[in-house]
Every structure is written in C-alpha cells, then in structure tokens.
All heavy atoms as an XYZ file, in Angstrom:
802
protein
N     -68.797    -29.328    -32.482
C     -67.828    -29.600    -31.535
C     -68.181    -29.393    -30.074
O     -69.285    -28.834    -29.882
N     -67.365    -29.835    -29.169
C     -67.597    -29.575    -27.835
C     -67.557    -28.071    -27.496
O     -66.561    -27.374    -28.059
C     -66.502    -30.373    -27.038
C     -66.831    -30.464    -25.586
N     -66.511    -29.415    -24.683
C     -67.513    -31.275    -24.861
C     -66.987    -29.740    -23.511
N     -67.555    -30.905    -23.601
N     -68.388    -27.482    -26.644
C     -68.255    -26.097    -26.289
C     -67.096    -25.649    -25.672
O     -66.644    -24.511    -25.774
C     -69.482    -25.891    -25.359
C     -70.002    -27.235    -25.072
C     -69.441    -28.207    -26.034
N     -66.302    -26.516    -24.949
C     -65.187    -26.223    -24.423
C     -64.065    -25.750    -25.311
O     -63.182    -24.886    -25.004
C     -64.470    -27.261    -23.479
N     -64.116    -26.170    -26.754
C     -63.209    -25.754    -27.607
C     -63.294    -24.303    -27.916
O     -62.278    -23.699    -28.377
C     -63.443    -26.648    -28.825
N     -64.351    -23.632    -27.646
C     -64.519    -22.276    -27.970
C     -64.113    -21.317    -26.822
O     -63.998    -20.158    -26.946
C     -65.982    -21.985    -28.218
N     -63.679    -21.950    -25.738
C     -63.267    -21.081    -24.517
C     -61.781    -20.693    -24.800
O     -61.016    -21.618    -24.994
C     -63.424    -21.981    -23.245
C     -64.768    -22.367    -22.814
C     -62.790    -21.233    -21.985
C     -64.997    -23.348    -21.872
N     -61.712    -19.333    -24.598
C     -60.256    -18.920    -24.943
C     -59.358    -19.454    -23.689
O     -59.720    -19.587    -22.623
C     -60.310    -17.349    -24.853
C     -61.651    -17.147    -24.169
C     -62.534    -18.293    -24.387
N     -58.008    -19.680    -24.098
C     -57.152    -20.135    -23.109
C     -56.606    -18.997    -22.151
O     -56.143    -19.204    -21.113
C     -55.868    -20.690    -23.820
C     -56.112    -22.014    -24.479
C     -54.890    -22.477    -25.134
C     -56.697    -23.134    -23.521
N     -56.855    -17.731    -22.631
C     -56.500    -16.596    -21.650
C     -57.535    -15.632    -21.786
O     -58.117    -15.278    -22.852
C     -55.097    -16.061    -22.229
N     -57.870    -15.016    -20.547
C     -58.810    -13.908    -20.641
C     -58.125    -12.718    -20.484
O     -58.688    -11.526    -20.453
C     -59.839    -14.214    -19.505
C     -60.825    -15.349    -19.729
C     -60.453    -16.608    -19.251
C     -61.881    -15.209    -20.465
C     -61.233    -17.598    -19.461
C     -62.679    -16.167    -20.776
C     -62.427    -17.429    -20.232
O     -63.241    -18.504    -20.531
N     -56.887    -12.711    -20.187
C     -56.024    -11.403    -19.991
C     -55.628    -10.995    -21.362
O     -55.860    -11.523    -22.306
C     -54.955    -11.805    -19.030
N     -54.837     -9.843    -21.312
C     -54.480     -9.269    -22.533
C     -53.356     -9.970    -23.155
O     -53.102     -9.889    -24.407
C     -54.053     -7.753    -22.294
C     -55.163     -6.810    -22.011
C     -54.610     -5.410    -21.633
O     -53.442     -5.232    -21.508
N     -55.487     -4.503    -21.697
N     -52.635    -10.766    -22.386
C     -51.531    -11.504    -22.973
C     -51.765    -13.100    -22.700
O     -52.075    -13.428    -21.748
C     -50.171    -11.211    -22.314
C     -50.123    -11.200    -20.860
S     -48.570    -10.595    -20.276
C     -49.170    -10.043    -18.608
N     -51.589    -13.677    -23.804
C     -51.780    -15.171    -23.840
C     -50.468    -15.817    -23.396
O     -49.491    -15.172    -23.103
N     -50.555    -17.190    -23.275
C     -49.366    -17.936    -22.774
C     -49.192    -19.145    -23.547
O     -50.271    -19.846    -23.815
C     -49.454    -18.187    -21.301
C     -48.263    -18.773    -20.723
S     -48.412    -18.987    -18.843
C     -46.946    -19.093    -18.358
N     -47.995    -19.442    -23.966
C     -47.826    -20.726    -24.660
C     -48.285    -21.880    -23.919
O     -48.081    -22.005    -22.648
C     -46.303    -20.811    -24.755
C     -45.804    -22.178    -25.617
O     -45.867    -22.159    -26.839
O     -45.623    -23.134    -24.825
N     -48.941    -22.851    -24.585
C     -49.659    -23.941    -23.893
C     -48.699    -24.889    -23.258
O     -48.942    -25.279    -22.053
C     -50.448    -24.674    -24.870
C     -51.669    -24.059    -25.315
C     -52.532    -24.735    -26.260
N     -53.676    -23.941    -26.799
C     -54.418    -24.305    -27.752
N     -54.210    -25.379    -28.354
N     -55.478    -23.485    -28.056
N     -47.481    -25.148    -23.864
C     -46.482    -25.950    -23.227
C     -46.049    -25.413    -21.981
O     -45.875    -26.079    -20.926
C     -45.386    -26.320    -24.215
C     -45.771    -27.294    -25.385
C     -44.632    -27.474    -26.288
O     -43.483    -27.190    -25.944
N     -44.851    -28.184    -27.296
N     -45.895    -24.124    -22.018
C     -45.355    -23.292    -20.910
C     -46.282    -23.241    -19.773
O     -46.020    -23.416    -18.494
C     -44.799    -21.941    -21.383
C     -44.254    -20.889    -20.379
C     -43.036    -21.572    -19.734
C     -43.967    -19.655    -20.934
N     -47.564    -22.957    -20.110
C     -48.548    -22.860    -19.153
C     -48.748    -24.142    -18.348
O     -49.092    -24.135    -17.054
C     -49.848    -22.258    -19.665
O     -50.575    -23.179    -20.601
N     -48.667    -25.240    -19.031
C     -48.993    -26.422    -18.400
C     -47.772    -26.756    -17.341
O     -47.966    -27.417    -16.386
C     -49.090    -27.660    -19.453
C     -50.420    -27.539    -20.138
S     -51.984    -27.312    -19.007
C     -51.751    -28.665    -17.900
N     -46.673    -26.437    -17.828
C     -45.434    -26.671    -16.871
C     -45.572    -25.837    -15.713
O     -45.314    -26.283    -14.604
C     -44.058    -26.399    -17.581
C     -43.724    -27.595    -18.510
C     -42.530    -27.251    -19.522
N     -42.127    -28.354    -20.228
C     -42.642    -28.849    -21.301
N     -43.873    -28.283    -21.700
N     -42.212    -29.924    -21.996
N     -46.078    -24.661    -15.837
C     -46.348    -23.638    -14.662
C     -47.309    -24.258    -13.788
O     -47.076    -24.392    -12.567
C     -46.635    -22.264    -15.223
C     -47.102    -21.397    -13.977
C     -45.443    -21.645    -15.848
N     -48.420    -24.656    -14.365
C     -49.505    -25.167    -13.538
C     -49.073    -26.402    -12.847
O     -49.362    -26.773    -11.668
C     -50.804    -25.428    -14.381
C     -51.871    -26.206    -13.703
C     -51.398    -24.099    -14.845
N     -48.508    -27.394    -13.601
C     -48.144    -28.727    -12.979
C     -47.072    -28.538    -11.975
O     -47.002    -29.389    -11.084
C     -47.783    -29.733    -14.152
C     -48.937    -30.165    -15.069
C     -48.348    -30.987    -16.150
C     -49.932    -30.989    -14.228
N     -46.196    -27.708    -12.031
C     -45.128    -27.501    -11.069
C     -45.783    -27.018     -9.746
O     -45.365    -27.640     -8.769
C     -44.052    -26.594    -11.489
O     -44.615    -25.121    -11.609
N     -46.687    -26.240     -9.841
C     -47.470    -25.909     -8.636
C     -48.293    -27.022     -8.019
O     -48.382    -27.260     -6.781
C     -48.321    -24.528     -8.872
C     -47.513    -23.382     -9.079
C     -48.319    -22.244     -9.472
N     -49.016    -21.793     -8.355
C     -48.856    -20.673     -7.611
N     -47.875    -19.775     -8.039
N     -49.557    -20.287     -6.506
N     -48.926    -27.783     -8.934
C     -49.629    -28.957     -8.433
C     -48.911    -29.964     -7.870
O     -49.217    -30.420     -6.727
C     -50.537    -29.458     -9.643
C     -51.039    -30.897     -9.306
C     -51.646    -28.579    -10.043
N     -47.693    -30.294     -8.467
C     -46.777    -31.278     -7.897
C     -46.297    -30.757     -6.564
O     -46.145    -31.685     -5.619
C     -45.758    -31.602     -8.848
C     -46.054    -32.535     -9.938
C     -45.665    -32.277    -11.348
C     -46.777    -33.688     -9.775
C     -46.152    -33.025    -12.342
C     -47.131    -34.504    -10.825
C     -46.687    -34.189    -12.145
N     -45.947    -29.518     -6.429
C     -45.570    -28.968     -5.156
C     -46.622    -29.284     -4.066
O     -46.236    -29.667     -3.007
C     -45.140    -27.487     -5.228
C     -44.607    -27.058     -4.062
C     -45.331    -26.525     -2.855
C     -43.176    -27.168     -3.558
N     -44.365    -26.324     -1.910
C     -43.174    -26.754     -2.304
C     -42.075    -27.592     -4.215
C     -41.970    -26.635     -1.600
C     -40.886    -27.502     -3.544
C     -40.826    -27.018     -2.227
N     -47.840    -28.886     -4.410
C     -48.933    -29.056     -3.390
C     -49.093    -30.511     -3.113
O     -49.569    -30.789     -2.009
C     -50.177    -28.494     -3.975
C     -50.199    -26.937     -4.087
C     -51.394    -26.506     -4.779
C     -50.132    -26.394     -2.706
N     -48.841    -31.444     -3.935
C     -48.992    -32.870     -3.741
C     -47.756    -33.449     -3.012
O     -47.784    -34.719     -2.737
C     -49.175    -33.697     -5.022
C     -50.465    -33.374     -5.632
C     -50.738    -34.065     -7.045
O     -49.706    -34.448     -7.693
N     -51.809    -34.261     -7.401
N     -46.760    -32.653     -2.776
C     -45.560    -33.099     -1.994
C     -44.611    -33.729     -2.979
O     -43.525    -34.325     -2.545
N     -44.651    -33.577     -4.257
C     -43.697    -34.103     -5.144
C     -42.672    -32.944     -5.611
O     -42.649    -32.524     -6.721
C     -44.371    -34.674     -6.479
C     -45.304    -35.733     -6.193
C     -46.119    -36.354     -7.503
O     -45.313    -36.542     -8.408
N     -47.319    -36.523     -7.346
N     -41.953    -32.586     -4.657
C     -41.007    -31.514     -4.770
C     -39.978    -31.590     -5.866
O     -39.816    -30.530     -6.563
C     -40.410    -31.256     -3.344
C     -41.393    -31.096     -2.191
C     -41.218    -31.993     -1.201
C     -42.459    -30.147     -2.248
C     -42.135    -32.000     -0.143
C     -43.432    -30.290     -1.255
C     -43.183    -31.096     -0.142
O     -44.180    -31.133      0.818
N     -39.349    -32.706     -6.003
C     -38.376    -32.794     -7.076
C     -38.946    -32.635     -8.497
O     -38.421    -32.020     -9.276
C     -37.625    -34.149     -6.881
C     -36.783    -34.246     -5.826
O     -36.333    -33.213     -5.140
O     -36.542    -35.355     -5.338
N     -40.185    -33.297     -8.669
C     -40.840    -33.163     -9.850
C     -41.299    -31.733    -10.130
O     -41.220    -31.263    -11.265
C     -42.080    -34.110     -9.957
C     -42.787    -34.043    -11.236
C     -41.960    -34.800    -12.408
N     -42.676    -34.681    -13.613
C     -42.293    -34.389    -14.764
N     -41.057    -33.763    -14.904
N     -43.027    -34.402    -15.815
N     -41.805    -30.987     -9.064
C     -42.145    -29.612     -9.231
C     -40.944    -28.761     -9.661
O     -41.115    -27.903    -10.536
C     -42.704    -29.106     -7.894
N     -39.799    -28.947     -8.994
C     -38.590    -28.211     -9.381
C     -38.159    -28.435    -10.716
O     -37.675    -27.686    -11.527
C     -37.466    -28.472     -8.329
C     -37.778    -27.733     -7.059
C     -36.555    -27.774     -6.275
N     -36.305    -29.175     -5.677
C     -36.554    -29.609     -4.675
N     -37.221    -28.886     -3.647
N     -36.256    -30.870     -4.253
N     -38.382    -29.727    -11.195
C     -37.876    -30.174    -12.588
C     -38.821    -29.414    -13.608
O     -38.201    -28.922    -14.570
C     -38.010    -31.673    -12.680
C     -37.665    -32.210    -13.990
C     -37.846    -33.754    -14.006
O     -37.381    -34.463    -13.126
O     -38.546    -34.271    -15.050
N     -40.129    -29.440    -13.412
C     -40.932    -28.862    -14.424
C     -40.830    -27.302    -14.356
O     -40.920    -26.597    -15.380
C     -42.335    -29.065    -13.945
C     -42.896    -30.504    -14.501
C     -44.339    -30.708    -13.887
C     -42.979    -30.534    -15.998
N     -40.452    -26.681    -13.176
C     -40.176    -25.375    -13.079
C     -38.968    -24.930    -13.953
O     -39.031    -24.042    -14.697
C     -40.079    -24.887    -11.792
C     -39.802    -23.491    -11.408
O     -40.589    -22.659    -11.845
O     -38.752    -23.095    -10.902
N     -37.957    -25.834    -13.759
C     -36.781    -25.494    -14.690
C     -37.038    -25.598    -16.193
O     -36.588    -24.864    -16.915
C     -35.572    -26.522    -14.242
C     -34.930    -26.110    -12.939
C     -34.375    -24.714    -12.840
O     -33.800    -24.136    -13.918
O     -34.493    -24.035    -11.848
N     -37.800    -26.599    -16.492
C     -38.329    -26.815    -17.860
C     -39.039    -25.424    -18.389
O     -38.796    -24.988    -19.461
C     -39.168    -28.045    -18.038
C     -38.461    -29.319    -17.991
C     -39.319    -30.505    -18.082
O     -40.445    -30.263    -18.698
O     -38.978    -31.588    -17.726
N     -39.964    -24.992    -17.488
C     -40.699    -23.795    -17.808
C     -39.874    -22.588    -18.072
O     -39.954    -21.860    -19.044
C     -41.690    -23.484    -16.740
N     -38.674    -22.464    -17.279
C     -37.812    -21.357    -17.388
C     -37.023    -21.425    -18.696
O     -36.818    -20.528    -19.433
C     -36.874    -21.147    -16.227
C     -37.567    -20.618    -15.149
N     -37.906    -19.386    -14.938
C     -38.201    -21.135    -13.985
C     -38.586    -19.089    -13.868
N     -38.691    -20.351    -13.199
N     -36.588    -22.729    -19.042
C     -35.852    -22.879    -20.218
C     -36.742    -22.554    -21.496
O     -36.386    -21.845    -22.463
C     -35.442    -24.366    -20.397
O     -34.496    -24.559    -19.258
C     -34.689    -24.545    -21.614
N     -37.940    -23.079    -21.408
C     -38.915    -22.862    -22.612
C     -39.320    -21.374    -22.649
O     -39.370    -20.885    -23.773
C     -40.156    -23.689    -22.220
C     -41.213    -23.689    -23.433
C     -40.749    -24.034    -24.817
C     -42.412    -24.610    -23.010
N     -39.442    -20.602    -21.545
C     -39.777    -19.254    -21.480
C     -38.796    -18.502    -22.243
O     -38.972    -17.496    -22.944
C     -40.048    -18.775    -20.132
N     -37.495    -18.800    -21.978
C     -36.311    -18.068    -22.607
C     -36.349    -18.325    -24.172
O     -36.174    -17.396    -24.806
C     -35.054    -18.583    -22.079
N     -36.812    -19.457    -24.564
C     -36.933    -19.733    -26.002
C     -38.164    -19.103    -26.551
O     -37.981    -18.616    -27.751
C     -37.092    -21.219    -26.177
C     -35.835    -22.062    -25.933
C     -36.086    -23.559    -25.837
O     -37.179    -24.046    -26.166
N     -35.035    -24.292    -25.584
N     -39.220    -19.015    -25.827
C     -40.498    -18.463    -26.385
C     -40.406    -16.924    -26.444
O     -40.804    -16.260    -27.549
C     -41.669    -18.795    -25.490
C     -42.945    -18.020    -25.879
C     -42.096    -20.348    -25.570
N     -39.658    -16.321    -25.547
C     -39.522    -14.831    -25.539
C     -40.739    -14.030    -25.228
O     -41.678    -14.621    -24.658
N     -40.888    -12.822    -25.554
C     -41.912    -12.028    -25.112
C     -42.051    -11.854    -23.715
O     -41.173    -11.646    -22.889
N     -43.313    -11.980    -23.282
C     -43.746    -12.022    -21.999
C     -43.632    -13.357    -21.201
O     -43.972    -13.369    -19.980
C     -45.189    -11.451    -21.703
C     -45.189     -9.938    -21.498
O     -44.299     -9.518    -20.897
N     -46.311     -9.392    -21.794
N     -43.048    -14.278    -21.875
C     -43.080    -15.613    -21.260
C     -42.189    -15.747    -19.983
O     -42.674    -16.318    -19.053
C     -42.452    -16.605    -22.328
N     -41.144    -14.998    -19.972
C     -40.340    -14.954    -18.654
C     -41.017    -14.304    -17.591
O     -41.092    -14.855    -16.412
C     -38.895    -14.326    -18.927
C     -38.052    -15.215    -19.769
C     -36.692    -14.561    -19.937
O     -36.606    -13.540    -20.352
N     -35.664    -15.281    -19.551
N     -41.692    -13.183    -17.834
C     -42.402    -12.486    -16.766
C     -43.619    -13.410    -16.227
O     -43.779    -13.574    -15.033
C     -43.068    -11.123    -17.277
C     -43.965    -10.570    -16.350
C     -41.888    -10.179    -17.621
N     -44.283    -14.021    -17.140
C     -45.363    -14.910    -16.772
C     -44.881    -16.053    -15.911
O     -45.352    -16.410    -14.762
C     -46.143    -15.538    -18.009
C     -46.757    -14.354    -18.629
C     -47.396    -14.758    -19.997
O     -46.709    -15.669    -20.768
N     -48.455    -14.376    -20.409
N     -43.793    -16.807    -16.331
C     -43.233    -17.863    -15.749
C     -42.634    -17.447    -14.276
O     -42.981    -18.137    -13.288
C     -42.166    -18.509    -16.509
O     -42.687    -18.932    -17.705
C     -41.534    -19.720    -15.894
N     -41.909    -16.328    -14.192
C     -41.384    -15.885    -12.984
C     -42.459    -15.537    -11.923
O     -42.414    -15.925    -10.752
C     -40.456    -14.786    -13.151
C     -39.116    -15.102    -13.818
C     -38.489    -13.705    -14.196
C     -38.249    -15.893    -12.935
N     -43.496    -14.861    -12.463
C     -44.479    -14.363    -11.527
C     -45.531    -15.418    -11.166
O     -46.139    -15.397    -10.080
C     -45.364    -13.283    -12.155
O     -46.017    -13.746    -13.331
N     -45.675    -16.435    -11.911
C     -46.665    -17.483    -11.696
C     -46.193    -18.775    -10.946
O     -46.906    -19.461    -10.305
C     -47.400    -17.971    -12.976
C     -48.354    -16.837    -13.604
C     -48.832    -17.339    -15.021
C     -49.419    -16.468    -12.710
N     -44.877    -19.008    -11.143
C     -44.226    -20.184    -10.400
C     -42.836    -20.073    -10.094
O     -42.426    -20.672     -9.142
C     -44.524    -21.461    -11.268
O     -43.591    -21.424    -12.463
N     -42.028    -19.462    -10.908
C     -40.560    -19.511    -10.718
C     -40.125    -19.024     -9.360
O     -39.369    -19.525     -8.752
N     -40.579    -17.818     -8.996
C     -40.133    -17.209     -7.624
C     -40.722    -18.133     -6.527
O     -39.940    -18.456     -5.493
C     -40.621    -15.764     -7.592
S     -39.928    -14.738     -8.874
N     -41.937    -18.554     -6.583
C     -42.581    -19.331     -5.618
C     -41.907    -20.625     -5.410
O     -41.541    -21.045     -4.189
C     -44.020    -19.489     -5.874
C     -44.919    -18.309     -5.916
C     -44.950    -17.631     -7.385
O     -44.029    -17.928     -8.125
N     -45.915    -16.840     -7.590
N     -41.622    -21.462     -6.478
C     -41.019    -22.703     -6.352
C     -39.694    -22.687     -5.700
O     -39.308    -23.462     -4.758
C     -40.999    -23.491     -7.591
C     -42.386    -23.727     -8.164
C     -40.178    -24.728     -7.500
C     -43.330    -24.676     -7.439
N     -38.941    -21.643     -6.075
C     -37.639    -21.404     -5.568
C     -37.677    -21.070     -4.031
O     -36.954    -21.561     -3.142
C     -36.867    -20.310     -6.316
N     -38.580    -20.129     -3.741
C     -38.785    -19.802     -2.267
C     -39.274    -21.040     -1.485
O     -38.699    -21.290     -0.344
C     -39.720    -18.611     -2.149
C     -39.958    -18.140     -0.734
C     -39.004    -17.375     -0.043
C     -41.108    -18.450     -0.093
C     -39.210    -17.017      1.234
C     -41.433    -18.069      1.098
C     -40.406    -17.377      1.801
N     -40.304    -21.697     -1.920
C     -40.820    -22.796     -1.253
C     -39.785    -23.944     -1.072
O     -39.831    -24.728     -0.088
C     -41.976    -23.455     -1.974
C     -43.241    -22.535     -2.050
C     -43.556    -21.442     -1.112
C     -44.263    -22.543     -2.975
N     -44.641    -20.798     -1.589
C     -45.231    -21.401     -2.566
C     -44.512    -23.305     -3.975
C     -46.243    -21.275     -3.276
C     -45.715    -23.019     -4.771
C     -46.677    -22.055     -4.414
N     -38.875    -23.973     -1.964
C     -37.825    -25.040     -1.818
C     -36.702    -24.698     -0.915
O     -35.791    -25.455     -0.675
C     -37.245    -25.273     -3.226
O     -38.154    -25.744     -4.244
N     -36.703    -23.473     -0.494
C     -35.668    -23.084      0.433
C     -34.485    -22.576     -0.172
O     -33.438    -22.261      0.471
N     -34.467    -22.343     -1.488
C     -33.346    -21.914     -2.259
C     -33.397    -20.374     -2.373
O     -33.908    -19.826     -3.247
C     -33.243    -22.564     -3.701
C     -31.938    -22.238     -4.382
O     -31.241    -21.253     -4.020
O     -31.702    -23.005     -5.242
N     -33.116    -19.717     -1.265
C     -33.331    -18.300     -1.212
C     -32.459    -17.490     -2.126
O     -32.867    -16.499     -2.796
C     -32.983    -17.763      0.266
C     -34.047    -18.544      1.306
C     -33.234    -16.206      0.348
C     -35.405    -18.442      0.936
N     -31.246    -18.095     -2.402
C     -30.444    -17.360     -3.387
C     -31.067    -17.368     -4.793
O     -31.179    -16.292     -5.525
C     -29.087    -18.032     -3.485
C     -28.028    -17.471     -4.571
C     -26.766    -18.060     -4.451
O     -26.384    -18.639     -3.497
O     -26.063    -17.913     -5.543
N     -31.676    -18.560     -5.234
C     -32.288    -18.560     -6.498
C     -33.557    -17.839     -6.481
O     -33.890    -17.000     -7.510
C     -32.718    -20.067     -6.891
C     -33.337    -20.305     -8.134
C     -32.548    -19.762     -9.505
C     -33.739    -21.785     -8.316
N     -34.328    -17.781     -5.260
C     -35.566    -16.944     -5.224
C     -35.226    -15.617     -5.540
O     -35.901    -14.753     -6.152
C     -36.252    -17.211     -3.938
N     -34.112    -15.023     -4.772
C     -33.689    -13.620     -4.996
C     -33.267    -13.244     -6.300
O     -33.604    -12.238     -6.843
C     -32.507    -13.330     -3.957
C     -33.045    -13.267     -2.537
O     -34.076    -12.796     -2.350
N     -32.057    -13.492     -1.617
N     -32.554    -14.187     -7.064
C     -32.128    -14.020     -8.447
C     -33.434    -13.850     -9.320
O     -33.471    -12.983    -10.156
C     -31.410    -15.182     -8.900
C     -29.883    -15.196     -8.289
C     -29.260    -16.499     -8.671
O     -29.777    -17.347     -9.454
N     -28.068    -16.567     -8.048
N     -34.423    -14.692     -9.045
C     -35.656    -14.821     -9.931
C     -36.437    -13.448     -9.644
O     -36.993    -12.905    -10.556
C     -36.483    -15.978     -9.691
C     -35.717    -17.152    -10.315
C     -36.570    -18.430    -10.192
N     -35.861    -19.514    -10.957
C     -36.313    -20.684    -10.972
N     -37.428    -21.086    -10.283
N     -35.782    -21.657    -11.701
N     -36.525    -13.228     -8.385
C     -37.213    -11.835     -8.095
C     -36.618    -10.623     -8.728
O     -37.234     -9.751     -9.331
C     -37.533    -11.611     -6.581
C     -37.891    -10.190     -6.297
C     -38.274    -12.715     -5.911
N     -35.244    -10.579     -8.683
C     -34.482     -9.521     -9.309
C     -34.769     -9.502    -10.819
O     -34.980     -8.449    -11.339
C     -33.096     -9.562     -8.976
N     -34.877    -10.640    -11.416
C     -35.053    -10.727    -12.860
C     -36.475    -10.340    -13.146
O     -36.779     -9.476    -14.064
C     -34.859    -12.126    -13.302
C     -35.177    -12.350    -14.770
C     -34.033    -11.951    -15.636
C     -34.202    -12.402    -17.068
N     -33.287    -11.902    -17.992
N     -37.488    -10.637    -12.265
C     -38.902    -10.206    -12.507
C     -39.040     -8.671    -12.353
O     -39.602     -8.063    -13.107
C     -39.794    -10.936    -11.477
C     -41.189    -10.647    -11.670
C     -41.798    -10.899    -12.914
C     -42.054    -11.351    -10.583
N     -38.311     -8.129    -11.288
C     -38.375     -6.725    -11.112
C     -37.846     -6.035    -12.410
O     -38.363     -5.051    -12.855
C     -37.629     -6.324     -9.836
C     -37.403     -4.764     -9.821
C     -38.346     -6.782     -8.663
N     -36.664     -6.413    -12.850
C     -36.047     -5.946    -14.053
C     -36.799     -5.924    -15.205
O     -36.946     -4.951    -15.942
C     -34.605     -6.534    -14.238
O     -34.086     -6.113    -15.457
N     -37.414     -7.139    -15.556
C     -38.199     -7.238    -16.754
C     -39.404     -6.440    -16.618
O     -39.892     -5.758    -17.746
C     -38.599     -8.785    -16.905
C     -37.379     -9.736    -17.361
C     -37.941    -11.129    -17.299
C     -37.051     -9.357    -18.767
N     -40.211     -6.433    -15.592
C     -41.389     -5.617    -15.390
C     -41.249     -4.195    -15.446
O     -41.974     -3.407    -16.024
C     -42.193     -6.065    -14.161
O     -41.396     -5.883    -12.978
C     -42.701     -7.393    -14.254
N     -40.001     -3.743    -14.820
C     -39.748     -2.330    -14.938
C     -39.412     -1.864    -16.351
O     -40.012     -0.891    -16.937
C     -38.556     -1.925    -14.025
C     -38.128     -0.485    -14.016
C     -37.056     -0.244    -13.000
N     -36.053     -1.195    -13.134
C     -35.321     -1.569    -12.086
N     -35.610     -1.268    -10.801
N     -34.406     -2.501    -12.226
N     -38.714     -2.688    -17.050
C     -38.361     -2.405    -18.377
C     -39.416     -2.375    -19.256
O     -39.641     -1.608    -20.210
C     -37.176     -3.385    -18.903
C     -36.683     -3.218    -20.242
C     -35.664     -4.076    -20.855
N     -36.125     -5.435    -20.572
C     -35.305     -6.513    -20.452
N     -33.933     -6.386    -20.655
N     -35.672     -7.638    -20.324
N     -40.386     -3.385    -19.153
C     -41.651     -3.469    -19.937
C     -42.725     -2.581    -19.564
O     -43.776     -2.512    -20.239
C     -42.082     -4.894    -19.919
C     -41.094     -5.858    -20.486
O     -40.197     -5.575    -21.246
N     -41.318     -7.229    -20.252
N     -42.551     -1.723    -18.532
C     -43.588     -0.887    -18.066
C     -44.871     -1.557    -17.472
O     -45.990     -1.165    -17.590
N     -44.673     -2.825    -16.879
C     -45.767     -3.490    -16.283
C     -45.843     -3.109    -14.922
O     -45.418     -3.967    -14.026
C     -45.555     -5.139    -16.537
C     -45.499     -5.468    -18.007
C     -44.983     -6.773    -18.332
O     -43.908     -7.086    -17.819
N     -45.712     -7.628    -19.078
N     -46.396     -2.065    -14.605
C     -46.342     -1.487    -13.242
C     -47.087     -2.430    -12.137
O     -46.619     -2.527    -11.019
C     -47.038     -0.020    -13.235
C     -46.279      0.989    -14.054
C     -46.957      2.325    -13.983
C     -44.846      1.056    -13.724
N     -48.156     -3.088    -12.526
C     -48.832     -3.865    -11.445
C     -47.920     -5.060    -11.135
O     -47.789     -5.380     -9.888
C     -50.181     -4.367    -12.120
N     -47.291     -5.719    -12.197
C     -46.441     -6.809    -11.891
C     -45.163     -6.321    -11.174
O     -44.478     -7.096    -10.350
C     -46.043     -7.666    -13.149
C     -47.200     -8.504    -13.541
C     -46.951     -9.190    -14.882
C     -47.652     -9.610    -12.588
N     -44.731     -5.117    -11.538
C     -43.529     -4.641    -10.966
C     -43.744     -4.435     -9.519
O     -42.931     -4.663     -8.656
C     -43.161     -3.272    -11.634
C     -41.967     -2.475    -11.048
C     -40.617     -2.975    -11.204
C     -42.251     -1.385    -10.236
C     -39.685     -2.246    -10.569
C     -41.293     -0.677     -9.658
C     -39.905     -1.092     -9.834
O     -38.922     -0.442     -9.249
N     -44.893     -3.871     -9.080
C     -45.307     -3.557     -7.670
C     -45.228     -5.018     -6.950
O     -44.742     -5.103     -5.871
C     -46.469     -2.888     -7.545
O     -46.321     -1.544     -8.335
C     -46.882     -2.505     -6.174
N     -45.980     -5.919     -7.553
C     -46.015     -7.265     -7.010
C     -44.624     -7.808     -6.857
O     -44.424     -8.422     -5.657
C     -46.887     -8.147     -7.869
C     -47.061     -9.576     -7.366
C     -47.808     -9.609     -6.060
C     -47.746    -10.421     -8.406
N     -43.844     -7.780     -7.747
C     -42.464     -8.315     -7.710
C     -41.575     -7.636     -6.463
O     -40.778     -8.415     -5.960
C     -41.785     -8.113     -9.024
N     -41.857     -6.419     -6.305
C     -41.101     -5.718     -5.256
C     -41.555     -6.056     -3.817
O     -41.032     -5.723     -2.783
C     -41.190     -4.214     -5.434
C     -40.487     -3.846     -6.739
C     -40.162     -2.385     -6.911
N     -39.310     -1.965     -5.791
C     -39.550     -0.713     -5.144
N     -40.546      0.096     -5.619
N     -38.766     -0.468     -4.204
N     -42.749     -6.698     -3.762
C     -43.274     -7.093     -2.397
C     -42.461     -8.104     -1.773
O     -42.152     -8.968     -1.390
C     -44.630     -7.596     -2.530
S     -45.769     -6.196     -2.779
C-alpha cells in the first residue's frame, strides 16, 4: 500500500474523530478563503458532532476553531460563551496548558 496509509492521524496524546477534524480544518480554510458563511456552517456542524462524540472532542473543537470562528465573525457574545466553555472543560479535565491558553 501507499506509505501515507501508515502515517498516524495524530501525533499528540489524544486523537480526533476524522469527521470532526475535517470540519475544523475546513471551517478555517473556508474562512481564509473568504467563504464566511460556509466556515460558520461547518463550525456549527463541528460543535454538534463534538457533543455527540464526547470525550475531548469539545475541547479540541473549541480550541482549534470554535472560539476563533466566533471571534472572527464578530459574534463576541458567542465567542465569550465558547471561551467560557473551554475554560470550564479544561479546568475540569486538568488540561493546564489548554486552560492557560483559553484564559488568554
């Protein structure tokens, strides 16, 4: 088979659901391309999926795209809600590095 098949999808200690990770990546790509509505749509899909997947999915989604897309969209209320959720989840889970980042 192709050597790329042996490359792990995650090098960190926690993996990420493939459907979720693609929505996170694509939401950021669409934002950079100026497709803001599509970016927000994929971001919302990612949050819905993260809630279903459970585990660290919400922390990953919030820290990788959720807070940023809301902030970049100018929805400061949503951005504040998402940051508060990220702070709460990382504090509860003992993820000090992400907790510190979320508080910035």
